[in-house]
LUMGULO-9515 format. One line per field, with one value per residue (C-alpha): chain; residue number from 1; y, x, z. Coordinates in pm, whole numbers, plus 50000, padded with zeros to 5 digits. Example, Ala and Ser with C-alpha at 12.3 -4.5 7.8 and 13.67 -1.06 7.14 Angstrom:
% LUMGULO-9515
mol = A:A
seq = 1:2
north = 49550:49894
east = 51230:51367
up = 50780:50714
This chain:
% LUMGULO-9515
mol = A:A:A:A:A:A:A:A:A:A:A:A:A:A:A:A:A:A:A:A:A:A:A:A:A:A:A:A:A:A:A:A:A:A:A:A:A:A:A:A:A:A:A:A:A:A:A:A:A:A:A:A:A:A:A:A:A:A:A:A:A:A:A:A:A:A:A:A:A:A:A:A:A:A:A:A:A:A:A:A:A:A:A:A:A:A:A:A:A:A:A:A:A:A:A:A:A:A:A:A:A:A:A:A:A:A:A:A:A:A:A:A:A:A:A:A:A:A:A:A:A:A:A:A:A:A:A:A:A:A:A:A:A:A:A:A:A:A:A:A:A:A:A:A:A:A:A:A:A:A:A:A:A:A:A:A:A:A:A:A:A:A:A:A:A:A:A:A:A:A:A:A:A:A:A:A:A:A:A:A:A:A:A:A:A:A:A:A:A:A:A:A:A:A:A:A:A:A:A:A:A:A:A:A:A:A:A:A:A:A:A:A:A:A:A:A:A:A:A:A:A:A:A:A:A:A:A:A:A:A:A:A:A:A:A:A:A:A:A:A:A:A:A:A:A:A:A:A:A:A:A:A:A:A:A:A:A:A:A:A:A:A:A:A:A:A:A:A:A:A:A:A:A:A:A:A:A:A:A:A:A:A:A:A:A:A:A:A:A:A:A:A:A:A:A:A:A:A:A:A:A:A:A:A:A:A:A:A:A:A:A:A:A:A:A:A:A:A:A:A:A:A:A:A:A:A:A:A:A:A:A:A:A:A:A:A:A:A:A:A:A:A:A:A:A:A:A:A:A:A:A:A:A:A:A:A:A:A:A:A:A:A:A:A:A:A:A:A:A:A:A:A:A:A:A:A:A:A:A:A:A:A:A:A:A:A:A:A:A:A:A:A:A:A:A:A:A:A:A:A:A:A:A:A:A:A:A:A:A:A:A:A:A:A:A:A:A:A:A:A:A:A:A:A:A:A:A:A:A:A:A:A:A:A:A:A:A:A:A:A:A:A:A:A:A:A:A:A:A:A:A:A:A:A:A:A:A:A:A:A:A:A:A:A:A:A:A:A:A:A:A:A:A:A:A:A:A:A:A:A:A:A:A:A:A:A:A:A:A:A:A:A:A:A:A:A:A:A:A:A:A:A:A:A:A:A:A:A:A:A:A:A:A:A:A:A:A:A:A:A:A:A:A:A:A:A:A:A:A:A:A:A:A:A:A:A:A:A:A:A:A:A:A:A:A:A:A:A:A:A:A:A:A:A:A:A:A:A:A:A:A:A:A:A:A:A:A:A:A:A:A:A:A:A:A:A:A:A:A:A:A:A:A:A:A:A:A:A:A:A:A:A:A:A:A:A:A:A:A:A:A:A:A:A:A:A:A:A:A:A:A:A:A:A:A:A:A:A:A:A:A:A:A:A:A:A:A:A:A:A:A:A:A:A:A:A:A:A:A:A:A:A:A:A:A:A:A:A:A:A:A:A:A:A:A:A:A:A:A:A:A:A:A:A:A:A:A:A:A:A:A:A:A:A:A:A:A:A:A:A:A
seq = 1:2:3:4:5:6:7:8:9:10:11:12:13:14:15:16:17:18:19:20:21:22:23:24:25:26:27:28:29:30:31:32:33:34:35:36:37:38:39:40:41:42:43:44:45:46:47:48:49:50:51:52:53:54:55:56:57:58:59:60:61:62:63:64:65:66:67:68:69:70:71:72:73:74:75:76:77:78:79:80:81:82:83:84:85:86:87:88:89:90:91:92:93:94:95:96:97:98:99:100:101:102:103:104:105:106:107:108:109:110:111:112:113:114:115:116:117:118:119:120:121:122:123:124:125:126:127:128:129:130:131:132:133:134:135:136:137:138:139:140:141:142:143:144:145:146:147:148:149:150:151:152:153:154:155:156:157:158:159:160:161:162:163:164:165:166:167:168:169:170:171:172:173:174:175:176:177:178:179:180:181:182:183:184:185:186:187:188:189:190:191:192:193:194:195:196:197:198:199:200:201:202:203:204:205:206:207:208:209:210:211:212:213:214:215:216:217:218:219:220:221:222:223:224:225:226:227:228:229:230:231:232:233:234:235:236:237:238:239:240:241:242:243:244:245:246:247:248:249:250:251:252:253:254:255:256:257:258:259:260:261:262:263:264:265:266:267:268:269:270:271:272:273:274:275:276:277:278:279:280:281:282:283:284:285:286:287:288:289:290:291:292:293:294:295:296:297:298:299:300:301:302:303:304:305:306:307:308:309:310:311:312:313:314:315:316:317:318:319:320:321:322:323:324:325:326:327:328:329:330:331:332:333:334:335:336:337:338:339:340:341:342:343:344:345:346:347:348:349:350:351:352:353:354:355:356:357:358:359:360:361:362:363:364:365:366:367:368:369:370:371:372:373:374:375:376:377:378:379:380:381:382:383:384:385:386:387:388:389:390:391:392:393:394:395:396:397:398:399:400:401:402:403:404:405:406:407:408:409:410:411:412:413:414:415:416:417:418:419:420:421:422:423:424:425:426:427:428:429:430:431:432:433:434:435:436:437:438:439:440:441:442:443:444:445:446:447:448:449:450:451:452:453:454:455:456:457:458:459:460:461:462:463:464:465:466:467:468:469:470:471:472:473:474:475:476:477:478:479:480:481:482:483:484:485:486:487:488:489:490:491:492:493:494:495:496:497:498:499:500:501:502:503:504:505:506:507:508:509:510:511:512:513:514:515:516:517:518:519:520:521:522:523:524:525:526:527:528:529:530:531:532:533:534:535:536:537:538:539:540:541:542:543:544:545:546:547:548:549:550:551:552:553:554:555:556:557:558:559:560:561:562:563:564:565:566:567:568:569:570:571:572:573:574:575:576:577:578:579:580:581:582:583:584:585:586:587:588:589:590:591:592:593:594:595:596:597:598:599:600:601:602:603:604:605:606:607:608:609:610:611:612:613:614:615:616:617:618:619:620:621:622:623:624:625:626:627:628:629:630:631:632:633:634:635:636:637:638:639:640:641:642:643:644:645:646:647:648:649:650:651:652:653:654:655:656:657:658:659:660:661:662:663:664:665:666:667:668:669:670:671:672:673:674:675:676:677:678:679:680:681
north = 61842:61932:62188:62417:62334:62451:62780:63045:63329:63650:63522:63187:63041:62748:62635:62691:63050:63140:63322:63547:63637:63713:64055:64278:64327:64674:64867:65020:64834:65115:65051:65284:65407:65254:65463:65395:65589:65702:65942:65895:65524:65596:65629:65900:65882:65559:65571:65391:65255:65084:64929:65022:64817:65009:65336:65261:65099:65201:65426:65195:64908:65125:65245:64922:64657:64306:64267:64005:63780:63777:63603:63881:64220:64398:64598:64287:64244:64605:64555:64220:64399:64646:64361:64170:64468:64504:64135:64159:64437:64219:63915:64105:64227:63886:63691:63834:63574:63714:63568:63856:63719:63553:63190:63309:63562:63299:63065:63315:63475:63152:63006:63313:63327:62960:63009:63307:63111:63006:62921:62694:62524:62473:62324:62058:61948:61681:61553:61694:61459:61161:61004:61004:60868:60593:60490:60471:60262:60027:59888:59551:59477:59665:59575:59835:60114:60233:60294:60474:60691:60787:60897:61104:61263:61367:61535:61732:61534:61475:61125:60915:61079:61328:61248:61463:61598:61800:61903:61637:61788:61657:61704:62028:62058:61747:61681:61353:61186:61235:61121:61284:61266:61392:61286:61500:61729:61933:62185:61980:61644:61797:61876:61500:61422:61699:61635:61991:62105:62325:62053:61802:62053:62119:61748:61715:62010:61854:61524:61719:61900:61573:61432:61724:61700:61331:61422:61673:61382:61205:60986:60935:61113:60781:60663:61005:61008:60658:60752:61069:60866:60635:60934:61057:60714:60687:61046:61010:60706:60905:61196:60966:60849:61204:61402:61712:62053:62151:61828:61877:62202:61994:61917:61610:61456:61482:61350:60975:60867:60516:60280:60198:59847:59990:60204:59893:59714:59992:59941:59589:59646:59920:59833:60140:60019:60023:60377:60495:60335:60500:60848:60778:60878:60895:60596:60625:60391:60623:60878:61082:60927:61228:61045:60666:60620:60783:60538:60255:60413:60460:60096:59997:60201:60024:59680:59704:59903:59724:59820:59994:60220:60314:60393:60613:60804:60848:60972:61232:61339:61378:61594:61789:61887:61989:62158:62521:62469:62256:62391:62660:62421:62258:62594:62717:62402:62416:62777:62699:62480:62607:62972:63020:62745:62732:63098:63294:63461:63570:63582:63406:63624:63758:63511:63733:63738:63362:63327:63572:63362:63035:63180:63310:62971:62764:63008:63242:63302:63359:63610:63745:63863:64105:64210:64293:64498:64717:64732:64672:64908:64830:65108:64930:64619:64821:65007:64683:64524:64828:64786:64414:64490:64746:64490:64224:64464:64528:64155:64102:64368:64209:63858:63991:64179:63927:63807:63468:63299:63162:63264:62917:62920:63292:63224:62970:63209:63486:63242:63146:63512:63574:63297:63408:63474:63752:63698:64015:64078:63791:63498:63556:63284:63252:62913:62753:62659:62550:62189:62296:62299:62552:62500:62784:62678:62391:62538:62220:62053:62345:62314:61939:61981:62252:62009:61739:61984:62087:61731:61614:61919:61839:61468:61542:61713:61384:61293:61632:61932:62176:62481:62756:63021:62883:63065:62924:63226:63406:63768:63930:63759:63984:63781:63689:63386:63238:62894:62721:62441:62695:62967:63246:63515:63574:63898:63892:64219:64205:64305:64572:64851:65068:65016:64807:65006:65357:65542:65872:65837:65876:65600:65559:65431:65211:65050:64992:64826:64646:64679:64483:64225:64187:64150:63899:63677:63708:63614:63299:63160:63170:63075:62741:62571:62761:62747:62371:62426:62539:62795:62556:62461:62122:61985:61994:62102:62391:62486:62397:62220:62519:62767:62551:62521:62899:62957:62719:62901:63237:63091:62954:63314:63369:63045:63155:63510:63415:63128:63395:63577:63502:63448:63426:63343:63056:62979:63093:63148:62834:62954:62650:62648:63020:63024:63065:63352:63524:63497:63645:63930:64028:63983:64148:64461:64481:64466:64692:64956:64908:64953:65264:65424:65355:65524:65822:65873:65971:66121:66258:66298:66555:66488:66454:66484:66540:66211:66155:65915:65648:65686:65669:65354:65178:65312:65192:64838:64860:64980:64700:64465:64650:64365:64236:63868:63689:63468:63145:63232:63343:63011:62816:63012:62960:62588:62578:62902:62935:63312:63491:63715:64060:64235:64029:64060:64428:64441:64126:64278:64636:64512:64348:64658:64924:65132:65151:65239:65520:65649:65688:65766:65458:65416:65102:64961:65028:64732:64772:64719:64345:64205:64011:64125:63840:63864:63616:63830
east = 64792:64934:64656:64833:65180:65094:64931:65195:65172:65364:65482:65560:65243:65344:65315:65682:65656:65363:65594:65701:65347:65224:65196:65433:65411:65291:65211:64918:64605:64495:64460:64709:64691:64935:65147:65262:65554:65767:66056:66164:66220:66490:66865:66946:67316:67324:67353:67043:67255:67485:67228:66870:66727:66937:66845:66471:66469:66786:66636:66338:66579:66773:66465:66263:66430:66290:66048:66145:65851:65935:66195:66161:65998:65889:65616:65401:65419:65318:65004:64941:64967:64704:64474:64534:64418:64106:64030:64093:63839:63582:63659:63665:63317:63182:63350:63105:62829:62503:62182:62177:62476:62420:62528:62839:62929:62877:63123:63403:63343:63333:63629:63837:63713:63803:64149:64211:64109:64460:64365:64089:64324:64584:64323:64230:64590:64629:64274:64166:64406:64336:64081:64339:64612:64382:64299:64668:64737:64448:64566:64738:64833:64943:64623:64452:64684:64482:64172:64379:64560:64223:64103:64416:64401:64044:64160:64426:64741:64959:65083:65269:65119:64863:64529:64249:64097:64249:64163:64271:64580:64472:64097:64093:63715:63690:63802:63980:64131:64502:64774:65110:65418:65406:65450:65753:65808:66091:66029:66172:66321:66668:66673:66694:66944:67205:67533:67663:67730:67421:67187:67333:67289:66928:66848:66997:66788:66477:66534:66578:66249:66065:66223:66106:65757:65734:65853:65568:65339:65462:65742:66068:66371:66518:66196:66134:66484:66437:66099:66241:66508:66234:66048:66364:66431:66083:66073:66418:66295:65993:66218:66451:66155:66030:66085:66309:66138:66307:66205:65849:65830:65773:65399:65450:65666:65392:65104:65056:64698:64647:64371:64323:64447:64772:64809:64764:65037:65278:65212:65095:65161:64896:64536:64404:64044:64039:64178:63917:63642:63773:63760:63422:63556:63326:63364:63632:63844:64127:64343:64660:64955:65186:65505:65486:65834:65717:65428:65680:65898:65602:65513:65866:65835:65510:65644:65984:65899:65764:65416:65529:65762:65483:65257:65531:65554:65175:65167:65426:65227:64919:65077:65283:64970:64786:65076:64977:64637:64764:64876:65142:65436:65361:65317:65649:65835:65686:65802:66149:66216:65996:66028:66367:66579:66437:66357:66552:66248:66322:65975:65644:65380:65105:64824:64565:64768:64797:64426:64339:64558:64393:64043:64129:64279:63979:63691:63845:63541:63319:63562:63631:63274:63306:63654:63539:63248:63494:63796:63706:63453:63313:63517:63839:63729:63635:63968:64163:63973:64047:64420:64398:64250:64522:64788:64624:64627:64998:65074:64880:65093:65407:65321:65223:65552:65806:66039:66141:65799:65652:65299:65158:65260:65188:64827:64797:64957:64713:64424:64543:64569:64218:64082:64244:63971:64009:63900:63924:63866:63649:63439:63113:62964:63072:63157:62876:62991:62651:62763:63071:63007:63202:63177:63258:63545:63673:63971:64136:63802:63702:64027:63979:63618:63731:63990:63725:63493:63761:63883:63527:63455:63753:63675:63321:63460:63592:63414:63245:63311:63575:63427:63639:63470:63635:63929:64255:64319:64100:63991:64219:64531:64820:64909:64790:64822:64779:64620:64747:64490:64206:64389:64284:64443:64328:64373:64233:64107:64387:64658:64458:64564:64874:65160:65032:64731:64634:64353:64495:64839:64968:64934:65312:65341:65032:65158:65500:65338:65005:65037:65361:65203:64912:65164:65354:65046:64950:65303:65284:65063:65370:65655:65842:65555:65243:65341:65282:64907:64677:64397:64155:64407:64498:64851:64904:65192:65074:65426:65617:65944:66139:65955:65995:66367:66397:66187:66405:66716:66577:66478:66831:66952:66742:66868:67229:67162:66985:67223:67491:67307:67404:67107:67306:67669:67767:67410:67314:66970:66855:66797:66597:66378:66298:66274:65896:65887:66186:66024:65704:65886:66076:65786:65540:65750:65801:65432:65338:65571:65417:65069:65180:65310:64975:64792:65031:64988:64627:64674:65028:65172:65425:65725:65633:65861:66147:66096:65974:65682:65926:66139:65833:65726:66052:66066:65706:65823:66134:65953:65696:65993:66169:66243:66495:66540:66713:67001:66830:66517:66705:66890:66565:66393:66687:66620:66241:66105:66035:66078:66412:66511:66354:66678:66708:66340:66429:66788:66757:66465:66580:66920:66743:66542:66679:66377:66519:66865:66721:66502:66801:67070:67281:67610:67669:67912:67694:67612:67240:67306:67319:67501:67348:67007:66760:66410:66143:65827
up = 34146:33809:33757:34005:33882:33531:33632:33577:33829:33879:34220:34379:34528:34739:35095:35171:35043:35265:35502:35215:35125:35473:35621:35811:36186:36270:36582:36398:36291:36063:35691:35526:35164:34917:34681:34326:34178:34473:34412:34773:34712:34453:34493:34240:34324:34120:33743:33608:33325:33578:33813:33743:34030:34283:34112:34129:34475:34659:34923:34970:35041:35284:35472:35484:35696:35683:35976:36233:36142:35771:35552:35293:35254:34938:34768:34726:35104:35161:34956:35121:35457:35342:35237:35562:35762:35548:35598:35970:35996:35819:36035:36364:36286:36183:36465:36718:36762:36631:36494:36247:36056:35720:35678:35491:35759:36029:35861:35815:36153:36353:36163:36250:36611:36661:36514:36741:37052:37152:37514:37387:37141:37414:37647:37390:37345:37074:37115:36773:36590:36813:36570:36290:36515:36639:36283:36202:36512:36438:36104:36128:35768:35457:35278:35496:35383:35080:35290:35555:35296:35149:35491:35553:35207:35275:35595:35407:35486:35177:35259:34997:34684:34554:34396:34258:33939:33655:33300:33053:32892:32550:32595:32788:32815:33036:33392:33457:33760:33819:34055:34114:34331:34689:35049:35141:35440:35287:35006:34720:34627:34597:34969:35030:34756:34736:34916:34970:35325:35360:35230:35474:35759:35662:35658:36005:36125:35970:36152:36475:36408:36346:36663:36874:36729:36821:37170:37195:37107:37418:37288:37475:37325:37208:37045:36888:36737:36595:36449:36294:36117:35990:35847:35677:35524:35376:35251:35095:34903:34779:34685:34491:34283:34224:33905:33909:33894:33570:33399:33521:33322:33010:33018:32799:33071:33334:33123:33096:33028:33166:33263:33629:33546:33412:33723:33936:33739:33835:34207:34294:34665:34682:34590:34413:34400:34780:34779:34527:34735:35053:34902:34740:34402:34100:33870:33603:33392:33283:33457:33423:33602:33601:33701:33650:33794:34115:34143:34104:34371:34604:34550:34650:34969:35059:34967:35139:35454:35757:35869:36188:35990:35751:36046:36194:35866:35857:36217:36119:35814:36033:36302:36047:35856:36174:36355:36299:36465:36753:37094:37114:37161:36823:36652:36790:36691:36343:36310:36446:36145:35862:35962:36127:35973:35622:35560:35824:35984:36341:36496:36451:36287:36513:36553:36386:36066:36062:36123:35845:35614:35719:35677:35331:35242:35351:35288:35035:34819:35122:35269:34920:34875:35165:35052:34699:34833:35027:34799:34433:34275:33928:33769:33872:33685:33378:33378:33410:33122:32908:32976:32900:32560:32491:32584:32367:32072:32127:32147:31825:31657:31799:31676:31334:31298:31427:31155:31291:31274:30953:30843:30916:31283:31315:31218:31501:31749:31661:31693:32040:32141:32010:32234:32562:32818:33075:33435:33640:34009:34128:34004:33821:34042:34405:34554:34752:35104:35236:35291:35490:35865:36071:36448:36685:36913:36694:36508:36383:36320:36099:35905:35859:35747:35501:35362:35331:35157:34905:34844:34774:34557:34337:34319:34206:33896:33754:33432:33401:33175:33300:33470:33317:33525:33839:33997:34134:34360:34611:34546:34812:34672:34564:34256:33909:33682:33336:33299:32982:33000:32995:32799:33035:33248:33605:33801:34157:34302:34559:34312:34129:34366:34415:34355:34062:33951:34056:33873:33999:33839:33484:33225:33200:33558:33535:33215:33371:33672:33619:33240:33243:33476:33233:32952:33164:33200:32833:32730:32943:32669:32447:32682:32677:32863:32759:32393:32396:32447:32166:32160:32332:32603:32459:32479:32104:31883:31666:31554:31240:31313:31181:31403:31711:31651:31613:31926:32129:32010:32121:32458:32508:32521:32835:32990:32946:33065:33387:33461:33499:33779:34139:34371:34695:34776:34544:34431:34081:33934:33750:33395:33286:33596:33563:33182:33158:33406:33247:32904:33050:33227:32914:32675:32912:32943:32569:32481:32775:32632:32287:32437:32626:32307:32141:32431:32440:32067:32139:32486:32524:32874:32987:33210:33577:33882:33639:33451:33098:33041:32919:33229:33455:33275:33363:33718:33761:33676:33890:34200:34216:34266:34549:34790:35043:35132:35415:35292:35401:35210:34901:34899:34927:34650:34416:34439:34422:34272:33901:33936:33936:34231:34215:34125:33807:33723:33682:33558:33350:33163:33108:32992:32698:32600:32361:32468:32821:32699:32489:32773:33007:32748:32824:32643:32441:32698:33004:33235:33159:32788:32727:32425:32270:32389:32444:32302:32202:32208
């Protein structure tokens, strides 16, 4: 739903990026300490004024090959690996059946045990999805589709469209119902529509993957091929009706408050009241229809496709959703396309890592309680909050001092900053999983019941006040985000460790790493998207026309700058798609440096390891982004990720900062001195 689309994180958090966020294969199961500033990671033969990313990360890149089971490898992955091993230790302990386990420990332990039971999963074959397949086979007219789609949505399959709850964009304290585009098997609508050679080849590979999956379901090669083409036809029609990612960045374009009667008028071939009844939705009369044209397009698919073709598409959606917890042949085929073809990974991740990921995804706040107890002491939370307040003070100074904003708008900006809430480490109130049944030995059943639990939990929010204490990430997650509809920043415990935060290292490095990430999330409240929401999280214009025009002009500088960067081969970074993240990277670094200077004014630091505090600040930022990507994955991210490649998250930022150029004595014509320099905040 749009709730997730609007949350601006430091990394891509999407299903097709899961491979990038999973952990590295290792011969050792020991939890190893993480390091922050690393002189040995640097390539000092490179002039920092020529290529700062290579200077900060060159030897790390040389000495850290991408593991065979990964499409990319970077410092985020190293920390994720650390967290995976911690979680594995917790789950190994709790997976042993014992009457002494608490209800929470039983759920996470039995979920993990069941996922790890590959022989048991193989023995069951496709029996776990038989009930869904039988329901699909049983319908004999299109009037039964809404009830069937509701059943599949409850089970976690994303057929035809998305539906759930979300904060009302213009009444942010209330949850409303919302529907959005969906129903695709490829990462983005453009994969179905672009005509370049690589896109055509990927579509062919996707059809082959769907064909092989249908064959695993028992179909003849000829029937499987025909059914795969049917799936591609229907998904292409849905993609054609979908809104482009760049256009979706404008929150006004994905907010259309309608009555249920108006929704029905958009799609007469699909009876929404039957769908709402099937999912047992709370009563409501109005909802957000994010993309009305998509609903019209979905209606056309339902109206023009024959029933057998629609059933074929729904069978595919069912097995596609379940594939990773089906027998080994399905898992391998799923990896062959989504891992090898799409991202370039060479090997499937070890099963324990996949099962840790699934447990964290379905029972994240149950598993997170044990993780926090081991990894996040109270003093870490207190230290992070202290840095947040120092960054907020710097941003306040920055807003007060900027010359391009008029006093009227500046007053509103400062009010918004004043109202930003800070959520650090973990929720104040843990999610209650008592109604979720986890059965030992039923891996896919556990996943389905977890999907049903989450779908119902979200539906039950409709018509109620927004719970702003709720988190959108689990505690072990190596990420952070800003939520514009709630005007809060969220820092899970998982990221508040080296190389991002280290209580044993100097302030300069910490401010260059986690400080800049904090600044990044704060600045999201004032990027091209977040700036359209007011202090209470309402979609409301608080700008004067003159200020908005000036802001848009400053933002255009970033669009042009990042458009010029090459992501891979002939594929450039998309400046408009990545605008919010580029604004946050640049603004976050600027205010982090301001905050550092304030801290050093009271507690000066001497040069360390031959680097001044300013230099350590910038190297601290550069080194959290050390990363290598396989070409296939880099190409995919350039199309779908709102974040720029790591190299440009470093060089693109420092090139705009006179403070960097002064710290390293760069000449005016050096590559890391951008003219004109871009800056909004």
